[in-house]
All heavy atoms as TSV, in Angstrom:
chain	resi	resn	atom	element	x	y	z
A	1	MET	N	N	53.029	133.027	130.424
A	1	MET	CA	C	54.300	132.558	129.946
A	1	MET	C	C	55.102	133.758	129.433
A	1	MET	O	O	54.567	134.597	128.718
A	1	MET	CB	C	54.082	131.521	128.848
A	1	MET	CG	C	55.347	130.863	128.392
A	1	MET	SD	S	55.055	129.360	127.451
A	1	MET	CE	C	55.523	128.178	128.670
A	2	ARG	N	N	56.326	133.833	129.805
A	2	ARG	CA	C	57.215	134.913	129.379
A	2	ARG	C	C	57.791	134.574	128.008
A	2	ARG	O	O	58.106	133.421	127.730
A	2	ARG	CB	C	58.341	135.041	130.406
A	2	ARG	CG	C	59.219	136.216	130.170
A	2	ARG	CD	C	60.186	136.398	131.348
A	2	ARG	NE	N	61.333	137.081	130.817
A	2	ARG	CZ	C	62.572	136.705	130.949
A	2	ARG	NH1	N	62.870	135.639	131.642
A	2	ARG	NH2	N	63.551	137.379	130.413
A	3	ILE	N	N	57.925	135.586	127.158
A	3	ILE	CA	C	58.407	135.359	125.793
A	3	ILE	C	C	59.564	136.295	125.497
A	3	ILE	O	O	59.471	137.496	125.731
A	3	ILE	CB	C	57.280	135.585	124.771
A	3	ILE	CG1	C	56.116	134.652	125.074
A	3	ILE	CG2	C	57.793	135.373	123.356
A	3	ILE	CD1	C	54.867	134.984	124.320
A	4	ILE	N	N	60.646	135.737	124.993
A	4	ILE	CA	C	61.801	136.511	124.547
A	4	ILE	C	C	61.838	136.391	123.029
A	4	ILE	O	O	61.861	135.284	122.487
A	4	ILE	CB	C	63.108	135.982	125.166
A	4	ILE	CG1	C	63.043	136.070	126.684
A	4	ILE	CG2	C	64.305	136.759	124.616
A	4	ILE	CD1	C	64.187	135.376	127.393
A	5	PHE	N	N	61.837	137.534	122.351
A	5	PHE	CA	C	61.846	137.542	120.890
A	5	PHE	C	C	63.250	137.831	120.363
A	5	PHE	O	O	63.958	138.681	120.913
A	5	PHE	CB	C	60.898	138.617	120.347
A	5	PHE	CG	C	59.446	138.291	120.539
A	5	PHE	CD1	C	58.727	138.813	121.598
A	5	PHE	CD2	C	58.786	137.459	119.648
A	5	PHE	CE1	C	57.388	138.525	121.773
A	5	PHE	CE2	C	57.444	137.166	119.804
A	5	PHE	CZ	C	56.745	137.705	120.876
A	6	ASP	N	N	63.614	137.148	119.303
A	6	ASP	CA	C	64.841	137.441	118.567
A	6	ASP	C	C	64.768	138.905	118.136
A	6	ASP	O	O	63.712	139.372	117.708
A	6	ASP	CB	C	64.891	136.529	117.340
A	6	ASP	CG	C	66.189	136.595	116.579
A	6	ASP	OD1	O	66.710	137.704	116.373
A	6	ASP	OD2	O	66.679	135.525	116.181
A	7	PRO	N	N	65.864	139.661	118.243
A	7	PRO	CA	C	65.822	141.080	117.872
A	7	PRO	C	C	65.489	141.328	116.400
A	7	PRO	O	O	65.079	142.434	116.036
A	7	PRO	CB	C	67.221	141.596	118.186
A	7	PRO	CG	C	67.958	140.492	118.818
A	7	PRO	CD	C	67.135	139.265	118.798
A	8	ASP	N	N	65.624	140.327	115.543
A	8	ASP	CA	C	65.338	140.483	114.121
A	8	ASP	C	C	63.852	140.382	113.784
A	8	ASP	O	O	63.451	140.657	112.660
A	8	ASP	CB	C	66.103	139.438	113.302
A	8	ASP	CG	C	67.602	139.634	113.381
A	8	ASP	OD1	O	68.040	140.778	113.597
A	8	ASP	OD2	O	68.340	138.643	113.226
A	9	ILE	N	N	63.035	139.996	114.736
A	9	ILE	CA	C	61.596	139.863	114.489
A	9	ILE	C	C	60.971	141.251	114.479
A	9	ILE	O	O	61.146	142.018	115.425
A	9	ILE	CB	C	60.932	138.973	115.546
A	9	ILE	CG1	C	61.510	137.554	115.448
A	9	ILE	CG2	C	59.412	138.967	115.373
A	9	ILE	CD1	C	61.012	136.616	116.520
A	10	PRO	N	N	60.236	141.582	113.413
A	10	PRO	CA	C	59.607	142.906	113.327
A	10	PRO	C	C	58.633	143.152	114.476
A	10	PRO	O	O	57.876	142.264	114.871
A	10	PRO	CB	C	58.854	142.869	111.996
A	10	PRO	CG	C	59.474	141.752	111.227
A	10	PRO	CD	C	59.984	140.773	112.226
A	11	GLU	N	N	58.654	144.357	115.006
A	11	GLU	CA	C	57.792	144.736	116.137
A	11	GLU	C	C	56.310	144.537	115.834
A	11	GLU	O	O	55.550	144.148	116.706
A	11	GLU	CB	C	58.031	146.199	116.516
A	11	GLU	CG	C	59.357	146.455	117.182
A	11	GLU	CD	C	59.471	145.831	118.566
A	11	GLU	OE1	O	58.451	145.760	119.276
A	11	GLU	OE2	O	60.575	145.406	118.914
A	12	ASP	N	N	55.908	144.780	114.584
A	12	ASP	CA	C	54.487	144.724	114.248
A	12	ASP	C	C	53.886	143.322	114.296
A	12	ASP	O	O	52.671	143.172	114.337
A	12	ASP	CB	C	54.219	145.379	112.893
A	12	ASP	CG	C	54.963	144.717	111.744
A	12	ASP	OD1	O	56.028	144.134	111.986
A	12	ASP	OD2	O	54.478	144.802	110.609
A	13	ILE	N	N	54.696	142.279	114.327
A	13	ILE	CA	C	54.126	140.927	114.404
A	13	ILE	C	C	54.268	140.295	115.787
A	13	ILE	O	O	53.675	139.267	116.046
A	13	ILE	CB	C	54.707	139.986	113.329
A	13	ILE	CG1	C	56.183	139.699	113.570
A	13	ILE	CG2	C	54.458	140.522	111.946
A	13	ILE	CD1	C	56.722	138.590	112.701
A	14	LYS	N	N	55.019	140.911	116.679
A	14	LYS	CA	C	55.235	140.327	118.004
A	14	LYS	C	C	53.941	140.157	118.790
A	14	LYS	O	O	53.697	139.104	119.373
A	14	LYS	CB	C	56.225	141.166	118.809
A	14	LYS	CG	C	57.642	141.040	118.318
A	14	LYS	CD	C	58.575	141.874	119.175
A	14	LYS	CE	C	59.984	141.803	118.641
A	14	LYS	NZ	N	60.902	142.613	119.462
A	15	GLU	N	N	53.098	141.166	118.818
A	15	GLU	CA	C	51.855	141.083	119.582
A	15	GLU	C	C	50.927	140.014	119.001
A	15	GLU	O	O	50.335	139.235	119.736
A	15	GLU	CB	C	51.150	142.430	119.610
A	15	GLU	CG	C	49.942	142.446	120.512
A	15	GLU	CD	C	49.330	143.822	120.622
A	15	GLU	OE1	O	50.072	144.816	120.619
A	15	GLU	OE2	O	48.092	143.880	120.701
A	16	ASP	N	N	50.821	139.965	117.671
A	16	ASP	CA	C	49.988	138.944	117.037
A	16	ASP	C	C	50.510	137.544	117.342
A	16	ASP	O	O	49.733	136.635	117.602
A	16	ASP	CB	C	49.923	139.147	115.526
A	16	ASP	CG	C	49.070	140.339	115.139
A	16	ASP	OD1	O	48.222	140.762	115.943
A	16	ASP	OD2	O	49.274	140.863	114.031
A	17	LEU	N	N	51.814	137.368	117.299
A	17	LEU	CA	C	52.404	136.066	117.618
A	17	LEU	C	C	52.053	135.647	119.030
A	17	LEU	O	O	51.639	134.520	119.265
A	17	LEU	CB	C	53.927	136.111	117.483
A	17	LEU	CG	C	54.499	136.014	116.092
A	17	LEU	CD1	C	55.989	136.274	116.133
A	17	LEU	CD2	C	54.228	134.647	115.514
A	18	GLN	N	N	52.242	136.544	119.949
A	18	GLN	CA	C	51.980	136.220	121.343
A	18	GLN	C	C	50.523	135.863	121.573
A	18	GLN	O	O	50.207	134.850	122.167
A	18	GLN	CB	C	52.370	137.386	122.239
A	18	GLN	CG	C	52.181	137.081	123.703
A	18	GLN	CD	C	52.699	138.183	124.592
A	18	GLN	OE1	O	53.303	139.129	124.123
A	18	GLN	NE2	N	52.477	138.064	125.866
A	19	ARG	N	N	49.637	136.672	121.074
A	19	ARG	CA	C	48.211	136.484	121.351
A	19	ARG	C	C	47.622	135.287	120.615
A	19	ARG	O	O	46.975	134.441	121.214
A	19	ARG	CB	C	47.448	137.756	121.003
A	19	ARG	CG	C	45.962	137.692	121.302
A	19	ARG	CD	C	45.218	138.994	120.989
A	19	ARG	NE	N	45.451	139.471	119.644
A	19	ARG	CZ	C	46.173	140.558	119.343
A	19	ARG	NH1	N	46.722	141.275	120.290
A	19	ARG	NH2	N	46.346	140.933	118.095
A	20	THR	N	N	47.816	135.207	119.325
A	20	THR	CA	C	47.084	134.217	118.539
A	20	THR	C	C	47.762	132.861	118.425
A	20	THR	O	O	47.083	131.859	118.318
A	20	THR	CB	C	46.798	134.738	117.122
A	20	THR	OG1	O	48.030	135.016	116.472
A	20	THR	CG2	C	45.956	135.989	117.166
A	21	ILE	N	N	49.068	132.824	118.458
A	21	ILE	CA	C	49.750	131.543	118.262
A	21	ILE	C	C	50.252	130.965	119.572
A	21	ILE	O	O	49.894	129.859	119.955
A	21	ILE	CB	C	50.918	131.695	117.277
A	21	ILE	CG1	C	50.378	132.117	115.916
A	21	ILE	CG2	C	51.706	130.407	117.159
A	21	ILE	CD1	C	51.417	132.554	114.934
A	22	ILE	N	N	51.040	131.707	120.288
A	22	ILE	CA	C	51.696	131.169	121.473
A	22	ILE	C	C	50.714	130.943	122.616
A	22	ILE	O	O	50.635	129.849	123.173
A	22	ILE	CB	C	52.856	132.091	121.892
A	22	ILE	CG1	C	53.894	132.103	120.759
A	22	ILE	CG2	C	53.485	131.632	123.189
A	22	ILE	CD1	C	54.941	133.174	120.883
A	23	ASP	N	N	49.939	131.954	122.977
A	23	ASP	CA	C	49.018	131.820	124.106
A	23	ASP	C	C	47.971	130.739	123.885
A	23	ASP	O	O	47.602	130.025	124.807
A	23	ASP	CB	C	48.329	133.154	124.406
A	23	ASP	CG	C	49.271	134.180	124.999
A	23	ASP	OD1	O	50.378	133.797	125.421
A	23	ASP	OD2	O	48.903	135.364	125.038
A	24	GLU	N	N	47.485	130.599	122.665
A	24	GLU	CA	C	46.425	129.635	122.393
A	24	GLU	C	C	46.925	128.213	122.213
A	24	GLU	O	O	46.187	127.270	122.461
A	24	GLU	CB	C	45.650	130.060	121.149
A	24	GLU	CG	C	44.853	131.329	121.355
A	24	GLU	CD	C	44.122	131.766	120.107
A	24	GLU	OE1	O	44.017	130.966	119.158
A	24	GLU	OE2	O	43.651	132.915	120.072
A	25	ASN	N	N	48.163	128.029	121.775
A	25	ASN	CA	C	48.632	126.692	121.428
A	25	ASN	C	C	49.643	126.066	122.385
A	25	ASN	O	O	49.831	124.866	122.356
A	25	ASN	CB	C	49.250	126.712	120.025
A	25	ASN	CG	C	48.223	127.000	118.967
A	25	ASN	OD1	O	47.154	126.422	118.972
A	25	ASN	ND2	N	48.530	127.908	118.063
A	26	ILE	N	N	50.297	126.843	123.207
A	26	ILE	CA	C	51.372	126.289	124.019
A	26	ILE	C	C	50.979	126.123	125.479
A	26	ILE	O	O	51.341	125.154	126.111
A	26	ILE	CB	C	52.644	127.143	123.873
A	26	ILE	CG1	C	53.127	127.016	122.433
A	26	ILE	CG2	C	53.713	126.710	124.849
A	26	ILE	CD1	C	54.310	127.839	122.081
A	27	GLY	N	N	50.251	127.047	126.029
A	27	GLY	CA	C	49.845	126.925	127.418
A	27	GLY	C	C	50.736	127.732	128.352
A	27	GLY	O	O	51.388	128.675	127.950
A	28	GLU	N	N	50.770	127.322	129.609
A	28	GLU	CA	C	51.454	128.089	130.645
A	28	GLU	C	C	52.887	127.640	130.922
A	28	GLU	O	O	53.641	128.358	131.551
A	28	GLU	CB	C	50.649	128.024	131.941
A	28	GLU	CG	C	49.292	128.677	131.836
A	28	GLU	CD	C	49.373	130.157	131.501
A	28	GLU	OE1	O	50.222	130.850	132.077
A	28	GLU	OE2	O	48.583	130.598	130.655
A	29	SER	N	N	53.248	126.421	130.517
A	29	SER	CA	C	54.602	125.951	130.785
A	29	SER	C	C	55.002	124.879	129.779
A	29	SER	O	O	54.164	124.281	129.111
A	29	SER	CB	C	54.704	125.402	132.207
A	29	SER	OG	O	53.881	124.275	132.355
A	30	CYS	N	N	56.298	124.629	129.696
A	30	CYS	CA	C	56.846	123.600	128.798
A	30	CYS	C	C	56.432	122.221	129.298
A	30	CYS	O	O	56.577	121.919	130.490
A	30	CYS	CB	C	58.367	123.721	128.755
A	30	CYS	SG	S	59.180	122.434	127.776
A	31	LYS	N	N	55.951	121.388	128.396
A	31	LYS	CA	C	55.527	120.053	128.809
A	31	LYS	C	C	56.705	119.116	129.043
A	31	LYS	O	O	56.548	118.057	129.616
A	31	LYS	CB	C	54.562	119.469	127.784
A	31	LYS	CG	C	55.069	119.446	126.377
A	31	LYS	CD	C	53.965	119.040	125.431
A	31	LYS	CE	C	54.294	119.503	124.040
A	31	LYS	NZ	N	53.153	119.541	123.175
A	32	ILE	N	N	57.915	119.521	128.642
A	32	ILE	CA	C	59.107	118.698	128.849
A	32	ILE	C	C	59.782	119.027	130.186
A	32	ILE	O	O	60.019	118.154	130.998
A	32	ILE	CB	C	60.121	118.879	127.693
A	32	ILE	CG1	C	59.475	118.568	126.340
A	32	ILE	CG2	C	61.367	118.050	127.919
A	32	ILE	CD1	C	58.970	117.156	126.177
A	33	CYS	N	N	60.100	120.310	130.407
A	33	CYS	CA	C	60.862	120.683	131.604
A	33	CYS	C	C	60.079	121.528	132.604
A	33	CYS	O	O	60.561	121.779	133.696
A	33	CYS	CB	C	62.144	121.407	131.204
A	33	CYS	SG	S	61.898	123.105	130.627
A	34	GLY	N	N	58.901	122.015	132.223
A	34	GLY	CA	C	58.113	122.852	133.116
A	34	GLY	C	C	58.506	124.321	133.089
A	34	GLY	O	O	57.965	125.116	133.837
A	35	GLY	N	N	59.455	124.687	132.225
A	35	GLY	CA	C	59.900	126.079	132.127
A	35	GLY	C	C	58.776	126.999	131.680
A	35	GLY	O	O	57.842	126.577	131.001
A	36	ASP	N	N	58.888	128.266	132.065
A	36	ASP	CA	C	57.825	129.208	131.735
A	36	ASP	C	C	58.295	130.338	130.829
A	36	ASP	O	O	57.668	131.385	130.759
A	36	ASP	CB	C	57.210	129.782	133.009
A	36	ASP	CG	C	58.193	130.644	133.786
A	36	ASP	OD1	O	59.392	130.629	133.467
A	36	ASP	OD2	O	57.747	131.333	134.711
A	37	THR	N	N	59.398	130.116	130.099
A	37	THR	CA	C	59.919	131.133	129.198
A	37	THR	C	C	60.122	130.542	127.805
A	37	THR	O	O	60.685	129.461	127.659
A	37	THR	CB	C	61.263	131.692	129.711
A	37	THR	OG1	O	61.082	132.177	131.037
A	37	THR	CG2	C	61.773	132.816	128.836
A	38	LEU	N	N	59.626	131.271	126.799
A	38	LEU	CA	C	59.795	130.871	125.408
A	38	LEU	C	C	60.788	131.785	124.727
A	38	LEU	O	O	60.929	132.951	125.096
A	38	LEU	CB	C	58.469	130.986	124.649
A	38	LEU	CG	C	57.339	130.072	125.055
A	38	LEU	CD1	C	56.101	130.420	124.250
A	38	LEU	CD2	C	57.716	128.629	124.860
A	39	TYR	N	N	61.457	131.246	123.715
A	39	TYR	CA	C	62.307	132.058	122.857
A	39	TYR	C	C	61.806	131.888	121.432
A	39	TYR	O	O	61.612	130.764	120.968
A	39	TYR	CB	C	63.774	131.630	122.941
A	39	TYR	CG	C	64.675	132.529	122.136
A	39	TYR	CD1	C	64.993	133.800	122.591
A	39	TYR	CD2	C	65.180	132.132	120.906
A	39	TYR	CE1	C	65.795	134.652	121.858
A	39	TYR	CE2	C	65.986	132.976	120.162
A	39	TYR	CZ	C	66.296	134.236	120.644
A	39	TYR	OH	O	67.088	135.077	119.913
A	40	VAL	N	N	61.570	133.000	120.750
A	40	VAL	CA	C	61.109	132.958	119.365
A	40	VAL	C	C	62.244	133.468	118.498
A	40	VAL	O	O	62.637	134.626	118.577
A	40	VAL	CB	C	59.843	133.815	119.160
A	40	VAL	CG1	C	59.368	133.728	117.722
A	40	VAL	CG2	C	58.741	133.377	120.117
A	41	ALA	N	N	62.810	132.565	117.694
A	41	ALA	CA	C	63.941	132.897	116.833
A	41	ALA	C	C	63.468	133.046	115.394
A	41	ALA	O	O	62.530	132.379	114.963
A	41	ALA	CB	C	64.992	131.798	116.912
A	42	LEU	N	N	64.139	133.920	114.663
A	42	LEU	CA	C	63.856	134.102	113.237
A	42	LEU	C	C	65.055	133.605	112.455
A	42	LEU	O	O	66.159	134.119	112.585
A	42	LEU	CB	C	63.586	135.576	112.935
A	42	LEU	CG	C	63.329	135.927	111.477
A	42	LEU	CD1	C	62.074	135.218	110.966
A	42	LEU	CD2	C	63.188	137.430	111.313
A	43	ILE	N	N	64.837	132.564	111.655
A	43	ILE	CA	C	65.878	131.984	110.819
A	43	ILE	C	C	65.361	132.018	109.391
A	43	ILE	O	O	64.419	131.307	109.056
A	43	ILE	CB	C	66.198	130.539	111.249
A	43	ILE	CG1	C	66.571	130.507	112.738
A	43	ILE	CG2	C	67.294	129.947	110.386
A	43	ILE	CD1	C	66.543	129.138	113.353
A	44	ASP	N	N	65.970	132.862	108.564
A	44	ASP	CA	C	65.468	133.136	107.212
A	44	ASP	C	C	64.020	133.598	107.318
A	44	ASP	O	O	63.745	134.583	107.948
A	44	ASP	CB	C	65.646	131.926	106.298
A	44	ASP	CG	C	67.130	131.593	106.093
A	44	ASP	OD1	O	67.942	132.531	106.016
A	44	ASP	OD2	O	67.459	130.396	106.035
A	45	ASN	N	N	63.071	132.897	106.748
A	45	ASN	CA	C	61.648	133.255	106.848
A	45	ASN	C	C	60.891	132.290	107.751
A	45	ASN	O	O	59.694	132.074	107.577
A	45	ASN	CB	C	60.994	133.285	105.468
A	45	ASN	CG	C	61.292	134.562	104.731
A	45	ASN	OD1	O	61.685	135.554	105.337
A	45	ASN	ND2	N	61.101	134.562	103.436
A	46	LEU	N	N	61.591	131.711	108.715
A	46	LEU	CA	C	60.995	130.718	109.595
A	46	LEU	C	C	61.111	131.170	111.043
A	46	LEU	O	O	62.196	131.508	111.520
A	46	LEU	CB	C	61.717	129.381	109.414
A	46	LEU	CG	C	61.106	128.160	110.050
A	46	LEU	CD1	C	59.794	127.806	109.363
A	46	LEU	CD2	C	62.063	126.999	109.955
A	47	LEU	N	N	59.976	131.209	111.742
A	47	LEU	CA	C	59.967	131.496	113.171
A	47	LEU	C	C	60.001	130.174	113.914
A	47	LEU	O	O	59.198	129.279	113.641
A	47	LEU	CB	C	58.703	132.257	113.568
A	47	LEU	CG	C	58.571	133.680	113.061
A	47	LEU	CD1	C	57.175	134.205	113.350
A	47	LEU	CD2	C	59.613	134.571	113.700
A	48	ASP	N	N	60.928	130.020	114.841
A	48	ASP	CA	C	61.042	128.812	115.645
A	48	ASP	C	C	60.699	129.177	117.078
A	48	ASP	O	O	61.363	130.005	117.688
A	48	ASP	CB	C	62.458	128.249	115.547
A	48	ASP	CG	C	62.588	126.876	116.170
A	48	ASP	OD1	O	61.562	126.265	116.510
A	48	ASP	OD2	O	63.733	126.411	116.309
A	49	VAL	N	N	59.642	128.574	117.610
A	49	VAL	CA	C	59.182	128.843	118.969
A	49	VAL	C	C	59.690	127.717	119.860
A	49	VAL	O	O	59.285	126.564	119.704
A	49	VAL	CB	C	57.638	128.929	119.031
A	49	VAL	CG1	C	57.178	129.234	120.446
A	49	VAL	CG2	C	57.118	129.967	118.051
A	50	LYS	N	N	60.619	128.061	120.784
A	50	LYS	CA	C	61.281	127.059	121.616
A	50	LYS	C	C	61.159	127.392	123.093
A	50	LYS	O	O	60.997	128.551	123.459
A	50	LYS	CB	C	62.779	127.018	121.305
A	50	LYS	CG	C	63.125	126.573	119.938
A	50	LYS	CD	C	64.629	126.508	119.795
A	50	LYS	CE	C	64.975	125.912	118.449
A	50	LYS	NZ	N	66.319	125.431	118.402
A	51	CYS	N	N	61.315	126.357	123.916
A	51	CYS	CA	C	61.453	126.555	125.352
A	51	CYS	C	C	62.834	127.159	125.595
A	51	CYS	O	O	63.836	126.659	125.087
A	51	CYS	CB	C	61.316	125.240	126.098
A	51	CYS	SG	S	61.636	125.388	127.877
A	52	TYR	N	N	62.891	128.234	126.349
A	52	TYR	CA	C	64.159	128.913	126.626
A	52	TYR	C	C	65.061	128.054	127.501
A	52	TYR	O	O	66.275	128.065	127.351
A	52	TYR	CB	C	63.883	130.255	127.305
A	52	TYR	CG	C	65.099	131.122	127.457
A	52	TYR	CD1	C	65.607	131.820	126.361
A	52	TYR	CD2	C	65.739	131.262	128.684
A	52	TYR	CE1	C	66.717	132.628	126.490
A	52	TYR	CE2	C	66.848	132.069	128.818
A	52	TYR	CZ	C	67.339	132.745	127.724
A	52	TYR	OH	O	68.447	133.547	127.847
A	53	GLU	N	N	64.474	127.264	128.402
A	53	GLU	CA	C	65.267	126.463	129.334
A	53	GLU	C	C	65.830	125.183	128.719
A	53	GLU	O	O	67.009	124.901	128.856
A	53	GLU	CB	C	64.443	126.112	130.584
A	53	GLU	CG	C	64.323	127.259	131.569
A	53	GLU	CD	C	63.169	128.201	131.244
A	53	GLU	OE1	O	62.279	127.810	130.448
A	53	GLU	OE2	O	63.159	129.323	131.767
A	54	CYS	N	N	65.010	124.400	128.029
A	54	CYS	CA	C	65.487	123.097	127.537
A	54	CYS	C	C	65.673	123.030	126.024
A	54	CYS	O	O	66.256	122.080	125.516
A	54	CYS	CB	C	64.557	121.974	127.986
A	54	CYS	SG	S	62.954	121.899	127.155
A	55	GLY	N	N	65.154	124.021	125.288
A	55	GLY	CA	C	65.322	124.039	123.837
A	55	GLY	C	C	64.281	123.261	123.058
A	55	GLY	O	O	64.352	123.174	121.834
A	56	TYR	N	N	63.297	122.681	123.741
A	56	TYR	CA	C	62.234	121.947	123.047
A	56	TYR	C	C	61.525	122.879	122.072
A	56	TYR	O	O	61.112	123.976	122.434
A	56	TYR	CB	C	61.241	121.377	124.065
A	56	TYR	CG	C	60.050	120.708	123.430
A	56	TYR	CD1	C	60.164	119.443	122.872
A	56	TYR	CD2	C	58.819	121.345	123.383
A	56	TYR	CE1	C	59.069	118.828	122.275
A	56	TYR	CE2	C	57.722	120.740	122.801
A	56	TYR	CZ	C	57.856	119.485	122.247
A	56	TYR	OH	O	56.777	118.883	121.662
A	57	SER	N	N	61.389	122.449	120.830
A	57	SER	CA	C	60.742	123.268	119.806
A	57	SER	C	C	59.246	122.954	119.775
A	57	SER	O	O	58.844	121.836	119.483
A	57	SER	CB	C	61.368	122.996	118.441
A	57	SER	OG	O	60.778	123.816	117.462
A	58	PHE	N	N	58.429	123.966	120.091
A	58	PHE	CA	C	56.987	123.800	120.095
A	58	PHE	C	C	56.410	123.856	118.683
A	58	PHE	O	O	55.500	123.118	118.361
A	58	PHE	CB	C	56.315	124.902	120.940
A	58	PHE	CG	C	56.543	124.746	122.394
A	58	PHE	CD1	C	57.569	125.443	123.017
A	58	PHE	CD2	C	55.758	123.909	123.150
A	58	PHE	CE1	C	57.786	125.307	124.375
A	58	PHE	CE2	C	55.968	123.766	124.514
A	58	PHE	CZ	C	56.995	124.468	125.119
A	59	MET	N	N	56.938	124.766	117.877
A	59	MET	CA	C	56.409	124.906	116.520
A	59	MET	C	C	57.356	125.744	115.668
A	59	MET	O	O	58.170	126.482	116.186
A	59	MET	CB	C	55.009	125.542	116.526
A	59	MET	CG	C	54.998	126.987	116.991
A	59	MET	SD	S	53.367	127.755	116.995
A	59	MET	CE	C	52.633	126.986	118.394
A	60	GLU	N	N	57.204	125.580	114.372
A	60	GLU	CA	C	57.885	126.416	113.400
A	60	GLU	C	C	56.825	127.044	112.518
A	60	GLU	O	O	55.870	126.369	112.115
A	60	GLU	CB	C	58.869	125.605	112.563
A	60	GLU	CG	C	60.039	125.096	113.369
A	60	GLU	CD	C	61.012	124.300	112.539
A	60	GLU	OE1	O	60.650	123.811	111.445
A	60	GLU	OE2	O	62.144	124.127	112.991
A	61	ILE	N	N	56.981	128.340	112.246
A	61	ILE	CA	C	55.994	129.078	111.476
A	61	ILE	C	C	56.702	129.749	110.314
A	61	ILE	O	O	57.651	130.500	110.527
A	61	ILE	CB	C	55.309	130.143	112.350
A	61	ILE	CG1	C	54.712	129.511	113.593
A	61	ILE	CG2	C	54.271	130.918	111.544
A	61	ILE	CD1	C	54.466	130.487	114.704
A	62	GLU	N	N	56.248	129.463	109.116
A	62	GLU	CA	C	56.847	130.074	107.945
A	62	GLU	C	C	56.185	131.433	107.680
A	62	GLU	O	O	54.960	131.538	107.640
A	62	GLU	CB	C	56.680	129.181	106.716
A	62	GLU	CG	C	57.442	129.691	105.525
A	62	GLU	CD	C	57.435	128.715	104.368
A	62	GLU	OE1	O	56.929	127.592	104.509
A	62	GLU	OE2	O	57.940	129.087	103.307
A	63	LEU	N	N	57.006	132.447	107.534
A	63	LEU	CA	C	56.505	133.786	107.235
A	63	LEU	C	C	56.432	133.962	105.722
A	63	LEU	O	O	57.299	133.510	104.995
A	63	LEU	CB	C	57.429	134.860	107.800
A	63	LEU	CG	C	57.564	134.942	109.308
A	63	LEU	CD1	C	58.541	136.035	109.671
A	63	LEU	CD2	C	56.211	135.219	109.932
A	64	SER	N	N	55.388	134.640	105.291
A	64	SER	CA	C	55.278	134.962	103.873
A	64	SER	C	C	54.974	136.452	103.749
A	64	SER	O	O	54.336	137.030	104.619
A	64	SER	CB	C	54.190	134.145	103.203
A	64	SER	OG	O	52.940	134.392	103.785
A	65	GLU	N	N	55.422	137.033	102.667
A	65	GLU	CA	C	55.167	138.454	102.449
A	65	GLU	C	C	53.855	138.627	101.705
A	65	GLU	O	O	53.551	137.872	100.794
A	65	GLU	CB	C	56.306	139.068	101.647
A	65	GLU	CG	C	57.602	139.092	102.413
A	65	GLU	CD	C	58.708	139.795	101.659
A	65	GLU	OE1	O	58.380	140.641	100.809
A	65	GLU	OE2	O	59.871	139.490	101.926
A	66	GLU	N	N	53.086	139.624	102.120
A	66	GLU	CA	C	51.795	139.873	101.469
A	66	GLU	C	C	51.952	140.893	100.381
A	66	GLU	O	O	52.744	141.755	100.401
A	66	GLU	CB	C	50.792	140.380	102.502
A	66	GLU	CG	C	50.438	139.305	103.493
A	66	GLU	CD	C	49.422	139.805	104.503
A	66	GLU	OE1	O	48.890	140.928	104.361
A	66	GLU	OE2	O	49.144	139.062	105.429
């Protein structure tokens, strides 16, 4: 699955997001439209993982600072 990241998402978390959250929980295509591209947006401290084609939201992930 192809992933487009919001430019505001820090580089150091992109690989972890792709490997541990998106690849394991979403699969190879959107279950609504069959699209194979995701968009990960950063809104405040919330990551929204959506289908790029239809906008279906797969999950929201709250970021916290360590």
